[in-house]
PDB file of N, CA, C, O and CB in Angstrom:
ATOM      1  N   MET A   1     172.020-231.587-118.190  1.00  0.00           N
ATOM      2  CA  MET A   1     171.588-230.381-118.936  1.00  0.00           C
ATOM      3  C   MET A   1     172.911-229.744-119.464  1.00  0.00           C
ATOM      4  O   MET A   1     172.964-229.217-120.575  1.00  0.00           O
ATOM      5  CB  MET A   1     170.722-229.333-117.983  1.00  0.00           C
ATOM      6  N   GLY A   2     173.902-229.812-118.674  1.00  0.00           N
ATOM      7  CA  GLY A   2     175.446-229.287-119.056  1.00  0.00           C
ATOM      8  C   GLY A   2     175.517-228.726-120.536  1.00  0.00           C
ATOM      9  O   GLY A   2     175.235-227.556-120.795  1.00  0.00           O
ATOM     10  N   ALA A   3     175.910-229.640-121.476  1.00  0.00           N
ATOM     11  CA  ALA A   3     176.429-229.185-122.711  1.00  0.00           C
ATOM     12  C   ALA A   3     175.285-229.017-123.654  1.00  0.00           C
ATOM     13  O   ALA A   3     175.512-228.614-124.796  1.00  0.00           O
ATOM     14  CB  ALA A   3     177.472-230.127-123.257  1.00  0.00           C
ATOM     15  N   TYR A   4     173.963-229.320-123.227  1.00  0.00           N
ATOM     16  CA  TYR A   4     172.801-229.186-124.125  1.00  0.00           C
ATOM     17  C   TYR A   4     172.018-227.692-123.714  1.00  0.00           C
ATOM     18  O   TYR A   4     171.090-227.256-124.394  1.00  0.00           O
ATOM     19  CB  TYR A   4     171.749-230.606-123.909  1.00  0.00           C
ATOM     20  N   GLY A   5     172.499-227.052-122.604  1.00  0.00           N
ATOM     21  CA  GLY A   5     171.879-225.863-122.319  1.00  0.00           C
ATOM     22  C   GLY A   5     171.669-224.875-122.926  1.00  0.00           C
ATOM     23  O   GLY A   5     170.648-224.196-122.815  1.00  0.00           O
ATOM     24  N   PRO A   6     172.956-224.563-123.931  1.00  0.00           N
ATOM     25  CA  PRO A   6     172.589-223.292-124.698  1.00  0.00           C
ATOM     26  C   PRO A   6     171.660-223.939-125.885  1.00  0.00           C
ATOM     27  O   PRO A   6     170.688-223.311-126.304  1.00  0.00           O
ATOM     28  CB  PRO A   6     174.051-222.380-125.319  1.00  0.00           C
ATOM     29  N   LEU A   7     172.020-225.263-126.419  1.00  0.00           N
ATOM     30  CA  LEU A   7     171.092-225.617-127.460  1.00  0.00           C
ATOM     31  C   LEU A   7     169.543-225.589-127.096  1.00  0.00           C
ATOM     32  O   LEU A   7     168.770-224.871-127.731  1.00  0.00           O
ATOM     33  CB  LEU A   7     171.462-226.970-127.914  1.00  0.00           C
ATOM     34  N   LEU A   8     169.109-226.426-126.016  1.00  0.00           N
ATOM     35  CA  LEU A   8     167.740-226.235-125.486  1.00  0.00           C
ATOM     36  C   LEU A   8     167.431-224.806-125.387  1.00  0.00           C
ATOM     37  O   LEU A   8     166.435-224.536-126.058  1.00  0.00           O
ATOM     38  CB  LEU A   8     167.559-226.884-124.134  1.00  0.00           C
ATOM     39  N   ALA A   9     167.937-223.798-124.783  1.00  0.00           N
ATOM     40  CA  ALA A   9     167.592-222.442-124.893  1.00  0.00           C
ATOM     41  C   ALA A   9     167.398-221.705-126.096  1.00  0.00           C
ATOM     42  O   ALA A   9     166.531-220.847-126.262  1.00  0.00           O
ATOM     43  CB  ALA A   9     168.404-221.841-124.311  1.00  0.00           C
ATOM     44  N   GLY A  10     168.353-222.126-127.032  1.00  0.00           N
ATOM     45  CA  GLY A  10     168.152-221.662-128.502  1.00  0.00           C
ATOM     46  C   GLY A  10     166.838-222.260-129.128  1.00  0.00           C
ATOM     47  O   GLY A  10     166.173-221.484-129.815  1.00  0.00           O
ATOM     48  N   ALA A  11     166.322-223.736-128.949  1.00  0.00           N
ATOM     49  CA  ALA A  11     165.244-224.316-129.176  1.00  0.00           C
ATOM     50  C   ALA A  11     164.101-223.647-128.724  1.00  0.00           C
ATOM     51  O   ALA A  11     163.115-223.350-129.399  1.00  0.00           O
ATOM     52  CB  ALA A  11     165.314-225.441-128.743  1.00  0.00           C
ATOM     53  N   ALA A  12     164.295-223.436-127.569  1.00  0.00           N
ATOM     54  CA  ALA A  12     162.883-222.725-126.652  1.00  0.00           C
ATOM     55  C   ALA A  12     162.675-221.386-127.512  1.00  0.00           C
ATOM     56  O   ALA A  12     161.567-221.124-127.980  1.00  0.00           O
ATOM     57  CB  ALA A  12     163.266-222.226-124.651  1.00  0.00           C
ATOM     58  N   LEU A  13     163.695-220.617-127.687  1.00  0.00           N
ATOM     59  CA  LEU A  13     163.509-219.112-128.387  1.00  0.00           C
ATOM     60  C   LEU A  13     162.885-219.447-129.633  1.00  0.00           C
ATOM     61  O   LEU A  13     161.921-218.729-129.901  1.00  0.00           O
ATOM     62  CB  LEU A  13     164.971-218.197-128.695  1.00  0.00           C
ATOM     63  N   VAL A  14     163.191-220.420-130.545  1.00  0.00           N
ATOM     64  CA  VAL A  14     162.797-220.574-131.990  1.00  0.00           C
ATOM     65  C   VAL A  14     161.293-221.036-131.791  1.00  0.00           C
ATOM     66  O   VAL A  14     160.405-220.678-132.565  1.00  0.00           O
ATOM     67  CB  VAL A  14     163.793-221.724-132.890  1.00  0.00           C
ATOM     68  N   VAL A  15     161.062-221.898-130.641  1.00  0.00           N
ATOM     69  CA  VAL A  15     159.746-222.399-130.333  1.00  0.00           C
ATOM     70  C   VAL A  15     158.532-221.054-129.858  1.00  0.00           C
ATOM     71  O   VAL A  15     157.372-220.896-130.240  1.00  0.00           O
ATOM     72  CB  VAL A  15     160.034-223.557-129.029  1.00  0.00           C
ATOM     73  N   VAL A  16     159.120-220.480-129.177  1.00  0.00           N
ATOM     74  CA  VAL A  16     158.675-219.347-128.696  1.00  0.00           C
ATOM     75  C   VAL A  16     158.194-218.368-129.809  1.00  0.00           C
ATOM     76  O   VAL A  16     157.054-218.010-130.104  1.00  0.00           O
ATOM     77  CB  VAL A  16     159.690-218.809-127.884  1.00  0.00           C
ATOM     78  N   GLY A  17     159.394-218.047-130.330  1.00  0.00           N
ATOM     79  CA  GLY A  17     159.074-216.957-131.523  1.00  0.00           C
ATOM     80  C   GLY A  17     158.159-217.673-132.613  1.00  0.00           C
ATOM     81  O   GLY A  17     157.286-216.995-133.154  1.00  0.00           O
ATOM     82  N   GLY A  18     158.288-218.762-132.897  1.00  0.00           N
ATOM     83  CA  GLY A  18     157.240-219.396-133.908  1.00  0.00           C
ATOM     84  C   GLY A  18     155.790-219.447-133.143  1.00  0.00           C
ATOM     85  O   GLY A  18     154.861-219.590-133.938  1.00  0.00           O
ATOM     86  N   VAL A  19     155.470-219.376-132.010  1.00  0.00           N
ATOM     87  CA  VAL A  19     154.014-219.299-131.222  1.00  0.00           C
ATOM     88  C   VAL A  19     153.875-217.866-131.531  1.00  0.00           C
ATOM     89  O   VAL A  19     152.912-217.646-132.265  1.00  0.00           O
ATOM     90  CB  VAL A  19     153.935-219.704-129.397  1.00  0.00           C
ATOM     91  N   LEU A  20     154.539-216.847-131.194  1.00  0.00           N
ATOM     92  CA  LEU A  20     154.222-215.523-131.061  1.00  0.00           C
ATOM     93  C   LEU A  20     153.788-215.025-132.751  1.00  0.00           C
ATOM     94  O   LEU A  20     152.852-214.277-133.031  1.00  0.00           O
ATOM     95  CB  LEU A  20     155.620-214.694-130.315  1.00  0.00           C
ATOM     96  N   TYR A  21     154.738-215.662-133.731  1.00  0.00           N
ATOM     97  CA  TYR A  21     154.504-215.475-135.011  1.00  0.00           C
ATOM     98  C   TYR A  21     153.054-215.922-135.213  1.00  0.00           C
ATOM     99  O   TYR A  21     152.198-215.108-135.561  1.00  0.00           O
ATOM    100  CB  TYR A  21     155.510-216.182-135.847  1.00  0.00           C
ATOM    101  N   ALA A  22     152.820-217.011-135.031  1.00  0.00           N
ATOM    102  CA  ALA A  22     151.405-217.598-135.284  1.00  0.00           C
ATOM    103  C   ALA A  22     150.300-216.672-134.727  1.00  0.00           C
ATOM    104  O   ALA A  22     149.465-216.104-135.431  1.00  0.00           O
ATOM    105  CB  ALA A  22     151.253-219.054-134.589  1.00  0.00           C
ATOM    106  N   LEU A  23     150.403-216.574-133.189  1.00  0.00           N
ATOM    107  CA  LEU A  23     149.565-215.690-132.756  1.00  0.00           C
ATOM    108  C   LEU A  23     149.286-214.271-133.412  1.00  0.00           C
ATOM    109  O   LEU A  23     148.115-213.897-133.470  1.00  0.00           O
ATOM    110  CB  LEU A  23     149.936-215.565-131.605  1.00  0.00           C
ATOM    111  N   ARG A  24     150.386-213.390-133.953  1.00  0.00           N
ATOM    112  CA  ARG A  24     150.341-212.313-134.339  1.00  0.00           C
ATOM    113  C   ARG A  24     149.639-212.380-135.664  1.00  0.00           C
ATOM    114  O   ARG A  24     148.971-211.410-136.024  1.00  0.00           O
ATOM    115  CB  ARG A  24     151.543-211.788-134.284  1.00  0.00           C
ATOM    116  N   ARG A  25     149.744-213.512-136.463  1.00  0.00           N
ATOM    117  CA  ARG A  25     149.101-213.672-137.792  1.00  0.00           C
ATOM    118  C   ARG A  25     147.568-213.904-137.539  1.00  0.00           C
ATOM    119  O   ARG A  25     146.714-213.319-138.205  1.00  0.00           O
ATOM    120  CB  ARG A  25     149.768-214.919-138.627  1.00  0.00           C
ATOM    121  N   PHE A  26     147.278-214.769-136.563  1.00  0.00           N
ATOM    122  CA  PHE A  26     145.862-214.882-136.139  1.00  0.00           C
ATOM    123  C   PHE A  26     145.140-213.645-135.745  1.00  0.00           C
ATOM    124  O   PHE A  26     143.974-213.389-136.046  1.00  0.00           O
ATOM    125  CB  PHE A  26     145.779-215.762-135.044  1.00  0.00           C
ATOM    126  N   VAL A  27     145.973-212.873-135.016  1.00  0.00           N
ATOM    127  CA  VAL A  27     145.246-211.492-134.410  1.00  0.00           C
ATOM    128  C   VAL A  27     145.071-210.561-135.702  1.00  0.00           C
ATOM    129  O   VAL A  27     144.075-209.871-135.922  1.00  0.00           O
ATOM    130  CB  VAL A  27     146.295-210.602-133.113  1.00  0.00           C
ATOM    131  N   TYR A  28     146.041-210.641-136.403  1.00  0.00           N
ATOM    132  CA  TYR A  28     145.792-209.568-137.516  1.00  0.00           C
ATOM    133  C   TYR A  28     144.929-210.013-138.523  1.00  0.00           C
ATOM    134  O   TYR A  28     144.403-209.233-139.318  1.00  0.00           O
ATOM    135  CB  TYR A  28     147.035-209.132-138.209  1.00  0.00           C
ATOM    136  N   GLY A  29     144.732-211.372-138.535  1.00  0.00           N
ATOM    137  CA  GLY A  29     143.736-211.852-139.527  1.00  0.00           C
ATOM    138  C   GLY A  29     142.171-211.595-139.008  1.00  0.00           C
ATOM    139  O   GLY A  29     141.224-211.380-139.765  1.00  0.00           O
ATOM    140  N   LYS A  30     142.120-211.648-137.904  1.00  0.00           N
ATOM    141  CA  LYS A  30     140.942-211.535-137.013  1.00  0.00           C
ATOM    142  C   LYS A  30     140.296-209.848-137.196  1.00  0.00           C
ATOM    143  O   LYS A  30     139.114-209.519-137.295  1.00  0.00           O
ATOM    144  CB  LYS A  30     141.511-211.921-135.293  1.00  0.00           C
ATOM    145  N   ILE A  31     141.401-209.053-137.199  1.00  0.00           N
ATOM    146  CA  ILE A  31     141.398-207.598-137.490  1.00  0.00           C
ATOM    147  C   ILE A  31     140.778-207.321-138.853  1.00  0.00           C
ATOM    148  O   ILE A  31     139.858-206.529-139.054  1.00  0.00           O
ATOM    149  CB  ILE A  31     142.840-207.024-137.443  1.00  0.00           C
ATOM    150  N   ALA A  32     141.450-208.137-139.850  1.00  0.00           N
ATOM    151  CA  ALA A  32     141.410-207.805-141.165  1.00  0.00           C
ATOM    152  C   ALA A  32     139.937-208.401-141.583  1.00  0.00           C
ATOM    153  O   ALA A  32     139.350-207.889-142.537  1.00  0.00           O
ATOM    154  CB  ALA A  32     142.723-208.413-141.984  1.00  0.00           C
ATOM    155  N   GLU A  33     139.361-209.465-140.874  1.00  0.00           N
ATOM    156  CA  GLU A  33     138.143-209.933-141.228  1.00  0.00           C
ATOM    157  C   GLU A  33     137.129-209.132-140.682  1.00  0.00           C
ATOM    158  O   GLU A  33     136.026-209.138-141.229  1.00  0.00           O
ATOM    159  CB  GLU A  33     137.981-211.229-140.880  1.00  0.00           C
ATOM    160  N   GLY A  34     137.370-208.311-139.496  1.00  0.00           N
ATOM    161  CA  GLY A  34     136.311-207.429-138.779  1.00  0.00           C
ATOM    162  C   GLY A  34     136.187-206.213-139.768  1.00  0.00           C
ATOM    163  O   GLY A  34     135.082-205.743-140.040  1.00  0.00           O
ATOM    164  N   GLY A  35     137.274-205.751-140.262  1.00  0.00           N
ATOM    165  CA  GLY A  35     137.392-204.493-141.351  1.00  0.00           C
ATOM    166  C   GLY A  35     136.294-204.953-142.627  1.00  0.00           C
ATOM    167  O   GLY A  35     135.361-204.262-143.036  1.00  0.00           O
ATOM    168  N   ALA A  36     136.621-206.077-143.033  1.00  0.00           N
ATOM    169  CA  ALA A  36     135.893-206.547-144.216  1.00  0.00           C
ATOM    170  C   ALA A  36     134.463-206.709-143.946  1.00  0.00           C
ATOM    171  O   ALA A  36     133.596-206.400-144.764  1.00  0.00           O
ATOM    172  CB  ALA A  36     136.439-207.826-144.710  1.00  0.00           C
ATOM    173  N   ALA A  37     134.215-207.232-142.708  1.00  0.00           N
ATOM    174  CA  ALA A  37     132.538-207.314-142.324  1.00  0.00           C
ATOM    175  C   ALA A  37     131.896-205.753-142.256  1.00  0.00           C
ATOM    176  O   ALA A  37     130.832-205.390-142.757  1.00  0.00           O
ATOM    177  CB  ALA A  37     132.285-208.128-140.587  1.00  0.00           C
ATOM    178  N   ALA A  38     132.836-204.957-141.505  1.00  0.00           N
ATOM    179  CA  ALA A  38     132.280-203.544-141.766  1.00  0.00           C
ATOM    180  C   ALA A  38     132.246-202.856-143.192  1.00  0.00           C
ATOM    181  O   ALA A  38     131.358-202.075-143.532  1.00  0.00           O
ATOM    182  CB  ALA A  38     133.052-202.656-140.949  1.00  0.00           C
ATOM    183  N   ALA A  39     133.338-203.243-144.005  1.00  0.00           N
ATOM    184  CA  ALA A  39     132.857-202.677-145.280  1.00  0.00           C
ATOM    185  C   ALA A  39     131.681-203.196-145.959  1.00  0.00           C
ATOM    186  O   ALA A  39     130.973-202.506-146.692  1.00  0.00           O
ATOM    187  CB  ALA A  39     133.828-202.759-146.172  1.00  0.00           C
ATOM    188  N   ARG A  40     131.455-204.609-145.663  1.00  0.00           N
ATOM    189  CA  ARG A  40     130.175-205.164-146.331  1.00  0.00           C
ATOM    190  C   ARG A  40     128.932-204.520-146.015  1.00  0.00           C
ATOM    191  O   ARG A  40     128.042-204.197-146.802  1.00  0.00           O
ATOM    192  CB  ARG A  40     129.971-206.547-146.000  1.00  0.00           C
ATOM    193  N   ALA A  41     128.985-204.342-144.516  1.00  0.00           N
ATOM    194  CA  ALA A  41     127.793-203.841-143.867  1.00  0.00           C
ATOM    195  C   ALA A  41     127.580-202.332-144.342  1.00  0.00           C
ATOM    196  O   ALA A  41     126.446-201.920-144.589  1.00  0.00           O
ATOM    197  CB  ALA A  41     127.940-203.963-142.256  1.00  0.00           C
ATOM    198  N   GLU A  42     128.613-201.592-144.451  1.00  0.00           N
ATOM    199  CA  GLU A  42     128.585-200.184-145.181  1.00  0.00           C
ATOM    200  C   GLU A  42     128.022-200.255-146.493  1.00  0.00           C
ATOM    201  O   GLU A  42     127.135-199.470-146.829  1.00  0.00           O
ATOM    202  CB  GLU A  42     129.980-199.563-145.350  1.00  0.00           C
ATOM    203  N   ARG A  43     128.465-201.129-147.254  1.00  0.00           N
ATOM    204  CA  ARG A  43     128.121-201.300-148.725  1.00  0.00           C
ATOM    205  C   ARG A  43     126.521-201.675-148.696  1.00  0.00           C
ATOM    206  O   ARG A  43     125.692-200.995-149.301  1.00  0.00           O
ATOM    207  CB  ARG A  43     129.116-202.572-149.491  1.00  0.00           C
ATOM    208  N   ALA A  44     126.203-202.769-147.966  1.00  0.00           N
ATOM    209  CA  ALA A  44     124.721-202.963-147.688  1.00  0.00           C
ATOM    210  C   ALA A  44     123.924-201.797-147.452  1.00  0.00           C
ATOM    211  O   ALA A  44     122.831-201.654-148.001  1.00  0.00           O
ATOM    212  CB  ALA A  44     124.526-203.778-146.562  1.00  0.00           C
ATOM    213  N   GLN A  45     124.480-200.839-146.555  1.00  0.00           N
ATOM    214  CA  GLN A  45     123.593-199.660-146.140  1.00  0.00           C
ATOM    215  C   GLN A  45     123.291-198.690-147.293  1.00  0.00           C
ATOM    216  O   GLN A  45     122.224-198.134-147.552  1.00  0.00           O
ATOM    217  CB  GLN A  45     124.278-198.847-144.987  1.00  0.00           C
ATOM    218  N   ALA A  46     124.456-198.616-147.919  1.00  0.00           N
ATOM    219  CA  ALA A  46     124.613-197.822-149.259  1.00  0.00           C
ATOM    220  C   ALA A  46     123.632-198.251-150.336  1.00  0.00           C
ATOM    221  O   ALA A  46     122.809-197.477-150.826  1.00  0.00           O
ATOM    222  CB  ALA A  46     126.068-198.004-149.852  1.00  0.00           C
ATOM    223  N   ASP A  47     123.759-199.491-150.668  1.00  0.00           N
ATOM    224  CA  ASP A  47     122.414-200.014-151.340  1.00  0.00           C
ATOM    225  C   ASP A  47     121.511-199.952-151.065  1.00  0.00           C
ATOM    226  O   ASP A  47     120.720-199.542-151.914  1.00  0.00           O
ATOM    227  CB  ASP A  47     122.196-200.915-151.548  1.00  0.00           C
ATOM    228  N   LEU A  48     121.073-200.246-149.934  1.00  0.00           N
ATOM    229  CA  LEU A  48     119.726-199.708-149.137  1.00  0.00           C
ATOM    230  C   LEU A  48     119.106-198.221-149.537  1.00  0.00           C
ATOM    231  O   LEU A  48     117.985-197.905-149.936  1.00  0.00           O
ATOM    232  CB  LEU A  48     120.113-199.605-147.495  1.00  0.00           C
ATOM    233  N   ALA A  49     120.106-197.565-149.308  1.00  0.00           N
ATOM    234  CA  ALA A  49     119.809-196.025-149.557  1.00  0.00           C
ATOM    235  C   ALA A  49     119.573-195.713-150.973  1.00  0.00           C
ATOM    236  O   ALA A  49     118.770-194.815-151.231  1.00  0.00           O
ATOM    237  CB  ALA A  49     120.993-195.108-149.092  1.00  0.00           C
ATOM    238  N   VAL A  50     120.180-196.350-151.941  1.00  0.00           N
ATOM    239  CA  VAL A  50     120.058-196.192-153.207  1.00  0.00           C
ATOM    240  C   VAL A  50     118.844-196.888-153.770  1.00  0.00           C
ATOM    241  O   VAL A  50     118.285-196.430-154.767  1.00  0.00           O
ATOM    242  CB  VAL A  50     121.210-196.582-153.782  1.00  0.00           C
ATOM    243  N   ALA A  51     118.415-197.989-153.158  1.00  0.00           N
ATOM    244  CA  ALA A  51     117.561-198.533-153.439  1.00  0.00           C
ATOM    245  C   ALA A  51     115.981-197.668-152.988  1.00  0.00           C
ATOM    246  O   ALA A  51     115.042-197.433-153.749  1.00  0.00           O
ATOM    247  CB  ALA A  51     117.931-199.791-152.912  1.00  0.00           C
ATOM    248  N   LYS A  52     116.074-197.393-151.811  1.00  0.00           N
ATOM    249  CA  LYS A  52     115.245-196.442-151.275  1.00  0.00           C
ATOM    250  C   LYS A  52     114.912-195.239-152.213  1.00  0.00           C
ATOM    251  O   LYS A  52     113.777-195.035-152.644  1.00  0.00           O
ATOM    252  CB  LYS A  52     115.850-195.994-150.067  1.00  0.00           C
ATOM    253  N   ARG A  53     115.977-194.473-152.489  1.00  0.00           N
ATOM    254  CA  ARG A  53     115.824-193.393-153.417  1.00  0.00           C
ATOM    255  C   ARG A  53     115.224-193.717-154.769  1.00  0.00           C
ATOM    256  O   ARG A  53     114.348-193.016-155.276  1.00  0.00           O
ATOM    257  CB  ARG A  53     117.088-192.809-153.619  1.00  0.00           C
ATOM    258  N   GLN A  54     115.697-194.743-155.303  1.00  0.00           N
ATOM    259  CA  GLN A  54     115.098-195.216-156.507  1.00  0.00           C
ATOM    260  C   GLN A  54     113.477-195.586-156.454  1.00  0.00           C
ATOM    261  O   GLN A  54     112.718-195.407-157.406  1.00  0.00           O
ATOM    262  CB  GLN A  54     115.909-196.442-156.900  1.00  0.00           C
ATOM    263  N   GLY A  55     113.162-196.030-155.410  1.00  0.00           N
ATOM    264  CA  GLY A  55     111.615-196.229-155.138  1.00  0.00           C
ATOM    265  C   GLY A  55     111.031-195.071-154.972  1.00  0.00           C
ATOM    266  O   GLY A  55     109.850-194.979-155.308  1.00  0.00           O
ATOM    267  N   GLU A  56     111.645-194.042-154.475  1.00  0.00           N
ATOM    268  CA  GLU A  56     111.014-192.666-154.142  1.00  0.00           C
ATOM    269  C   GLU A  56     110.793-191.819-155.666  1.00  0.00           C
ATOM    270  O   GLU A  56     109.855-191.133-156.071  1.00  0.00           O
ATOM    271  CB  GLU A  56     112.162-191.739-152.994  1.00  0.00           C
ATOM    272  N   ILE A  57     112.030-192.185-156.256  1.00  0.00           N
ATOM    273  CA  ILE A  57     111.917-191.497-157.968  1.00  0.00           C
ATOM    274  C   ILE A  57     110.959-192.098-158.842  1.00  0.00           C
ATOM    275  O   ILE A  57     110.384-191.480-159.738  1.00  0.00           O
ATOM    276  CB  ILE A  57     113.321-191.678-158.892  1.00  0.00           C
ATOM    277  N   MET A  58     110.779-193.399-158.557  1.00  0.00           N
ATOM    278  CA  MET A  58     109.772-194.111-159.405  1.00  0.00           C
ATOM    279  C   MET A  58     108.392-193.777-158.904  1.00  0.00           C
ATOM    280  O   MET A  58     107.474-193.614-159.707  1.00  0.00           O
ATOM    281  CB  MET A  58     109.990-195.671-159.390  1.00  0.00           C
ATOM    282  N   ALA A  59     108.213-193.670-157.596  1.00  0.00           N
ATOM    283  CA  ALA A  59     106.635-193.228-157.056  1.00  0.00           C
ATOM    284  C   ALA A  59     106.511-191.898-157.491  1.00  0.00           C
ATOM    285  O   ALA A  59     105.330-191.627-157.709  1.00  0.00           O
ATOM    286  CB  ALA A  59     106.336-193.257-155.323  1.00  0.00           C
ATOM    287  N   GLN A  60     107.300-190.945-157.704  1.00  0.00           N
ATOM    288  CA  GLN A  60     107.038-189.474-158.035  1.00  0.00           C
ATOM    289  C   GLN A  60     106.784-189.737-159.478  1.00  0.00           C
ATOM    290  O   GLN A  60     105.730-189.356-159.988  1.00  0.00           O
ATOM    291  CB  GLN A  60     108.315-188.324-157.699  1.00  0.00           C
ATOM    292  N   HIS A  61     107.785-190.431-160.235  1.00  0.00           N
ATOM    293  CA  HIS A  61     107.181-190.566-161.621  1.00  0.00           C
ATOM    294  C   HIS A  61     106.070-191.058-162.030  1.00  0.00           C
ATOM    295  O   HIS A  61     105.442-190.751-163.043  1.00  0.00           O
ATOM    296  CB  HIS A  61     107.806-191.130-162.274  1.00  0.00           C
ATOM    297  N   LYS A  62     105.751-192.045-161.015  1.00  0.00           N
ATOM    298  CA  LYS A  62     104.196-192.443-161.269  1.00  0.00           C
ATOM    299  C   LYS A  62     103.171-191.407-160.994  1.00  0.00           C
ATOM    300  O   LYS A  62     102.161-191.260-161.682  1.00  0.00           O
ATOM    301  CB  LYS A  62     103.777-193.631-160.386  1.00  0.00           C
ATOM    302  N   ASP A  63     103.525-190.587-159.797  1.00  0.00           N
ATOM    303  CA  ASP A  63     102.557-189.604-159.570  1.00  0.00           C
ATOM    304  C   ASP A  63     102.079-188.640-160.719  1.00  0.00           C
ATOM    305  O   ASP A  63     100.929-188.238-160.893  1.00  0.00           O
ATOM    306  CB  ASP A  63     103.051-188.855-158.551  1.00  0.00           C
ATOM    307  N   VAL A  64     103.387-188.304-161.595  1.00  0.00           N
ATOM    308  CA  VAL A  64     103.479-187.459-162.721  1.00  0.00           C
ATOM    309  C   VAL A  64     102.711-188.044-163.769  1.00  0.00           C
ATOM    310  O   VAL A  64     101.983-187.308-164.436  1.00  0.00           O
ATOM    311  CB  VAL A  64     104.847-187.223-163.140  1.00  0.00           C
ATOM    312  N   GLU A  65     102.772-189.288-164.012  1.00  0.00           N
ATOM    313  CA  GLU A  65     102.113-189.938-165.065  1.00  0.00           C
ATOM    314  C   GLU A  65     100.456-189.984-164.691  1.00  0.00           C
ATOM    315  O   GLU A  65      99.527-189.814-165.482  1.00  0.00           O
ATOM    316  CB  GLU A  65     102.805-191.442-165.255  1.00  0.00           C
ATOM    317  N   ASP A  66     100.395-190.207-163.543  1.00  0.00           N
ATOM    318  CA  ASP A  66      98.911-190.294-163.186  1.00  0.00           C
ATOM    319  C   ASP A  66      98.247-188.920-163.490  1.00  0.00           C
ATOM    320  O   ASP A  66      97.157-188.774-164.043  1.00  0.00           O
ATOM    321  CB  ASP A  66      98.697-190.687-161.597  1.00  0.00           C
ATOM    322  N   VAL A  67      98.973-188.051-163.096  1.00  0.00           N
ATOM    323  CA  VAL A  67      98.238-186.487-163.341  1.00  0.00           C
ATOM    324  C   VAL A  67      98.197-186.191-164.824  1.00  0.00           C
ATOM    325  O   VAL A  67      97.262-185.575-165.334  1.00  0.00           O
ATOM    326  CB  VAL A  67      99.151-185.128-162.588  1.00  0.00           C
ATOM    327  N   ALA A  68      99.420-186.726-165.619  1.00  0.00           N
ATOM    328  CA  ALA A  68      99.386-186.491-167.052  1.00  0.00           C
ATOM    329  C   ALA A  68      97.874-187.009-167.454  1.00  0.00           C
ATOM    330  O   ALA A  68      96.974-186.281-167.875  1.00  0.00           O
ATOM    331  CB  ALA A  68     100.673-187.332-167.867  1.00  0.00           C
ATOM    332  N   LYS A  69      97.792-188.508-167.217  1.00  0.00           N
ATOM    333  CA  LYS A  69      96.876-189.187-167.708  1.00  0.00           C
ATOM    334  C   LYS A  69      95.355-188.526-167.276  1.00  0.00           C
ATOM    335  O   LYS A  69      94.450-188.388-168.099  1.00  0.00           O
ATOM    336  CB  LYS A  69      97.160-190.597-167.265  1.00  0.00           C
ATOM    337  N   ASP A  70      95.246-188.160-165.896  1.00  0.00           N
ATOM    338  CA  ASP A  70      94.060-187.523-165.642  1.00  0.00           C
ATOM    339  C   ASP A  70      93.819-186.041-166.540  1.00  0.00           C
ATOM    340  O   ASP A  70      92.700-185.660-166.882  1.00  0.00           O
ATOM    341  CB  ASP A  70      94.069-187.306-164.077  1.00  0.00           C
ATOM    342  N   LEU A  71      94.951-185.383-166.807  1.00  0.00           N
ATOM    343  CA  LEU A  71      94.903-184.032-167.655  1.00  0.00           C
ATOM    344  C   LEU A  71      94.298-184.479-168.972  1.00  0.00           C
ATOM    345  O   LEU A  71      93.312-183.931-169.466  1.00  0.00           O
ATOM    346  CB  LEU A  71      96.462-183.284-167.913  1.00  0.00           C
ATOM    347  N   ASP A  72      94.926-185.484-169.504  1.00  0.00           N
ATOM    348  CA  ASP A  72      94.442-186.002-170.845  1.00  0.00           C
ATOM    349  C   ASP A  72      93.064-186.460-170.907  1.00  0.00           C
ATOM    350  O   ASP A  72      92.327-186.300-171.880  1.00  0.00           O
ATOM    351  CB  ASP A  72      95.250-187.108-171.286  1.00  0.00           C
ATOM    352  N   ALA A  73      92.761-187.027-169.840  1.00  0.00           N
ATOM    353  CA  ALA A  73      91.262-187.554-169.850  1.00  0.00           C
ATOM    354  C   ALA A  73      90.421-186.704-169.243  1.00  0.00           C
ATOM    355  O   ALA A  73      89.286-187.131-169.034  1.00  0.00           O
ATOM    356  CB  ALA A  73      91.046-188.847-169.184  1.00  0.00           C
ATOM    357  N   GLY A  74      90.741-185.371-168.831  1.00  0.00           N
ATOM    358  CA  GLY A  74      89.968-184.332-168.559  1.00  0.00           C
ATOM    359  C   GLY A  74      89.412-184.395-167.154  1.00  0.00           C
ATOM    360  O   GLY A  74      88.293-183.946-166.908  1.00  0.00           O
ATOM    361  N   GLY A  75      90.277-185.017-166.110  1.00  0.00           N
ATOM    362  CA  GLY A  75      89.811-185.430-164.933  1.00  0.00           C
ATOM    363  C   GLY A  75      89.760-184.360-163.983  1.00  0.00           C
ATOM    364  O   GLY A  75      89.118-184.469-162.939  1.00  0.00           O
ATOM    365  N   PHE A  76      90.429-183.291-164.303  1.00  0.00           N
ATOM    366  CA  PHE A  76      90.409-182.146-163.453  1.00  0.00           C
ATOM    367  C   PHE A  76      89.534-181.101-164.004  1.00  0.00           C
ATOM    368  O   PHE A  76      89.391-180.036-163.404  1.00  0.00           O
ATOM    369  CB  PHE A  76      91.755-181.621-163.242  1.00  0.00           C
TER     370      PHE A  76
END
C-alpha cells in the first residue's frame, strides 16, 4: 500500500461522497413525491366537496322549479 495509501483514501472518500449524494437525492425525491401525493389527495377532496355542494344547489333549484310549476298549475 505504501505510496498508494493517500490515493486510495482519497478515492474512497470520493466514492463515499458520491454514495451519500445519491442517497440524499433519493430520500429528498421520495419526500417530494409524498408531498405531491398529499397535494393531489387534498385537491381530490376539495373537488369532491365542490361537486357535493353543486349537487345540493341543483337539488334546491329543482325543488324551487317544482314548487313554481305546482303554483302555476294550481297544485296548492
